[in-house]
N, C-alpha and C positions, 0 to 999 in steps of 0.2 A: 086738503089734507097736507100737513107738514111732515109728519112722521108716520112710518108704517112699521109694524112689528110682525115678524114671522117666527113661528115656533116649528122648526123643521123636524117633525116626528116626536117620538116619546123620549128621546135622549139616549136610546140604546143602539139604534141602527141609523147611521147617518143618511140623510137625504141630500148629501152633497158628495162630490168625488173625494172620498177620504183615503188618505194613505194609512191611517191607523186601523181602519176596518173597511177595506174596499168592498164594493158591491159584489165582486167576484168571490171574495172570501165568505160572504154571507149567502147571497142568493144562488151563486154557482155551486157552493158546497151543498146547500139543501137540495138543489136539483139533482146533483150527482149522487149524493148519499141516500136521499130519501124519496126521490122522484117528485119533489114538490116544484111545480112550475112557479116562476117568479110572479108576484103580484104586480099591479100597475107601477108602483114605485120602483120595484126591482127591475122591471123591463126597461123603464126610463133610465135608471142609473147604469144598467149594464150596456145600454146603447150610447152612453156618454153624457146623458142628461145630468143636470145639477140644479136642484131647486134653489139653493142659496145663491148661486151665481146669477141665475135668471132673476131672482127677486131683487138682488142688489143692483143689477144692470137696469132693470125696469124702474126701480125707485130713482136711481141717479139720473136716468134719462128724463125724468119728470120733476127733478129738483125736490124729491121727497127723501127724507132722512131715513135710511134703513137701520132698524134695530132687530136683533135676534133675541128670542127668549129661549132659554135652554132648560129643559126639565131635568132636575137633578136626581130624583128617585121615584120615577113614575112606576106605578104598579100595574098599569093596564096590561102589559105583556104577560104578567103572571096569571092572568085568567086562564091561559092555556096550559099552565104547568101541570096540574093534576092529570088532565087528559093525556098530555105528552108523556108523563111518567108511566101511565098505564100502558100506552102503546110502545114505549121504549125509544121514542125519538121526538124531537121538538117540532113545534110549529115554526114556520119561517117568521112568525111574529116575535120569536124569542131569539135574542142575539146569542152568538156562540160564546161570548164572554159570560153571559148569564148561565147558559146551559152547562158550560164547562165548570162553573164555580158555584152553582146554586146550593150544593151540599155544604160548602165551606163558609159561604158569605151571607147566606140568608139569616134574617133576624130570628126566625123560629122554624119548627119542623112541619107545620101544617101548610101544604101547598094550596089549599082552598081559601086560606085567610090572607087577604092582602097585607095585613099588618105584620104577618110573619114571612110572607113570600118575597118582600122587597129586601134589598141588601142593606147591611149594617155599615154605616159610614164611619164607625170606629176602626174599620179595617182599612189600612193604607191603600191596598190594591183597588178597593172600591172607589175611593176618592181619586186616586191616580187615573183610573180609566176615564172618569168624567172630566177631570182636568185636561187630559190629553185632547179630548174632543173640543173642549172650550178653547184651548190654546190653538188648535188647528183652525177653528172658525175665525178666531181673532187675527191670526197670522195670514191666512190665505184670502180673506175677503175684506173689502173696504167698508167695514161696518162703522156706524156712528155710535152705536150703543149695544149693550148686552144686559139682558135681564136674567138673573138666576132664579128659576122658578122652583121654589121650595113647597109650593102649595099643592102640587099634584098628588103627593102622598105625605101624610103628616108624620109618618113613622120613619125616622132616619137612624135610630140607634136601638139596640136591645136594652130596654129599660132595666132589665135584671142585672146587666153587666156595666151599666153606665150610671155614674153618680148624678144626683139631681143638680 
């Protein structure tokens, strides 16, 4: 194998030691505020683990070219939105950026519909949040390439507000 590609999560909660959205700001917050114990990724990150660093080091040690694939508008985390709204607090699968902004940035009002629950890329803050993660990955890791994954969710804009 010459090249290996890692997709570190769904593009909302970093699987690396992020300064933009540290593990403590996510998993620690959910543990303190809602009593949610960190999942395996959270436990690893909170103890200093870094999937991207490990991946890059492993690739480089074997002369394999490390690429990162970054999901731009993944809707998987929105599966928990309706249930989270009913109980009044989010699942740890939902980033604080999403939870704090879902009312303003979502494409539509229906939390059960992936096409409406994802964020609208016409909103600068939505694009900026993803760009900051991408910039952090490219700056802090010795990557050979970056794939921007637009395929995880087809809906990036509110078609009622965006021209063809």
